ZAKELUM-672366 format. One record per residue (C-alpha): z, y, x. Coordinates in steps of 0.05 Angstrom, whole numbers, plus 5000, padded with zeros to 4 digits. Each point is the difference from the previous one (the first is absolute). Layout:
ZYX
...
END
This chain:
410956093753
505950424977
498950665035
494650524986
497850235069
500650765010
494150385030
496549335010
492950255016
502550565045
504549545041
494649465008
495050535020
505150275049
500549325035
492550015014
499849244997
495749615050
497849334971
502549615061
506350415012
507449854998
504250394950
507250074978
502750144930
507050195020
502650024928
496749424963
503850054933
495549834942
494149895047
495450524971
498350345067
499449325034
495049764948
495850625012
500249925076
497849274994
494350224955
497350445056
501649505056
494849515025
502649485049
505950455020
507549874991
505350334958
507549955015
504850264947
507550145004
505149984944
507449855003
500549894924
499449264983
496850184933
493850245038
498549265015
497649934928
494050445016
497149655061
492449974994
496549335010
496350235062
499949705070
499350695031
506950214973
507049885029
506450254966
505850135046
506549994961
503550545041
501350755004
494350405030
504950265053
498549345037
492550154999
498549915074
504249375010
496749624943
492950225017
501249775072
502649344973
493649914960
495750225060
497250564958
500750595048
497050515000
497850154929
494650454970
504150314945
506950044968
501450194927
507150164975
501650184928
507350215007
505649994950
501149544941
495149574960
499250054925
502349284995
506650155035
501350584953
498049624937
504149375012
506750214971
504149505039
498150315067
504150624983
494950505026
499350404937
504950414958
495849824938
503349314996
507349784999
500149525059
504249815060
500050525056
495749615049
493850375028
498849505056
492749915019
502049405043
504949614957
502549615060
503650615027
507350144983
500150754987
498950204927
500450654961
506449744968
503349945069
498050715018
502550294933
506649635002
501749985074
497350625036
505050575007
498750684968
496950335062
495449405013
497650014928
498850755002
495949925064
495749444969
498650404936
498450645039
495949695055
495949494962
500050294929
499550725023
505150164945
503550685008
506349834962
501149355036
507450165008
500950014924
496649324994
504249695055
506450254968
497849754932
498549315028
506949975034
503550204935
496249494959
501249425048
507450145001
499949764927
496349375018
494049745040
493350334984
495549394991
493950234961
494750554999
502550274933
507250025025
497650415060
495950474955
506050114955
504550145060
495650565027
497250284935
504550625002
496950225067
493150104971
497150454945
498549564940
492750214996
498849805073
504149365000
494149535010
497350405059
506850025035
501349264986
493449845033
502250395062
506749655000
496849314994
495150195055
505850175046
503549344987
493649595007
498450335068
507149865025
500049284975
493349845033
500750445062
493250274981
499650625045
502049625063
495049454982
494550524991
501750325067
499849315035
493349854967
496850665019
502249955073
496549335006
493350214970
497050305065
501249345037
497349584942
493650394985
493549975039
496950655025
496450264938
504549604954
502450334936
507150134975
500250124925
506850164970
502150194929
506850334990
503650184935
505550485021
500750545053
504649605046
494549485011
494250484999
503150465052
500949415049
492849774989
497250705008
504050135064
498249335030
492550064987
499950715026
504049905064
501249265012
507550094991
504750054941
502250715017
493050294995
500450305070
493249985035
500849805073
495850325055
497849755068
500950375066
493950444984
502350184930
495249544964
502649694936
501749265007
497949734933
499949284976
496550114933
494550424972
502450214931
494549924948
503650324941
501750735010
503949994935
502349354969
495449694948
503250004931
498249654935
495750344947
502050124928
496449374975
503649545048
506750324984
498849884926
498749265013
505649925051
505750505000
502449735068
493850345031
502950694983
504250055063
495449625048
497850335064
494749645042
499050155073
494849705047
499650015076
495749675053
502649765067
496850405056
END
C-alpha cells in the first residue's frame, strides 16, 4: 500500500457499513480505504474505481473485491454492467494520491525535475506539456485562474509564452524557472503548488469528472445509502457541499407546488470533518482535507 488514507476512521464510520451490503470506493489509489471497508464487510461486495494503471499493484486478494480500471465519472454504467445496482454506500477521496506525487516521472510535483506529464490515465493524449506549450495566452490565464485560483494568472500566462518562445518547456523545473518572477520568493512553493494543481485539473478534466460522478450518485444509491466525499481544495468542496445540500451542483434547493423543499440527501455533517493535529503531523496531506457525509432520503 503506497497511500496513507486520510480521515480513515471518520470516513469508514460515515459509510455505516452493513456486513452484507454493496459498496463503492470511487478512488481506489493505494487501497487503504478499500482494505478498511473489506475489514468491516461480511459477505458483501466492494467495487473500486481507478483510472491509474499503477493502482493495479494494490489489488487485495479478496473474492468480495472488484477493481474497475476507469474514471469514476462512469460510475453508473460500470455498476450496471456488474449488476451491482443499487449500492449501500459510496466513498470518494478526491484529488491526487501520495504515490502520484512521489513518483518523479509522473510530473505531478514541482519538487522533482521531470517531464511535464500529470496524466492520471496514461492512455490519454493530453499532457501538461501540451497545455504549457500549445494553449494561447488567454486560455492559459483562464486555466490558472479557474483551477489554481491564482490572482496574478495573467503574469504567469505571459511568462510561459515568453519562455516557450525561446524553446519548448519540457520539464517541471523549466516551468518553475519560467514563472519564478511572478511569485514572491518566500511563497514560491505555495504558488507552484497552486499552478501545478491548475495544470493537473485541466489535464485530467477533474472538475467535469466530479460533476458527472455527483450527478449519478442519487440513481446509484439505495434509500438510506451513504455518500462520503473528501475534498482537498475549495473548487471540489463547494461542488460536494452544494450537491449534498440541494441535489444539484448550483446549490439551489428546489421546491414543490406547495413550497416544500425537494431534497435528495440528508446532510449528516453540518460543517466538514477535518483532521486533527496528530493526523496532520503523520500525514501532511490531511491538512487540507474536508470530509462531508450525506444519506439518501
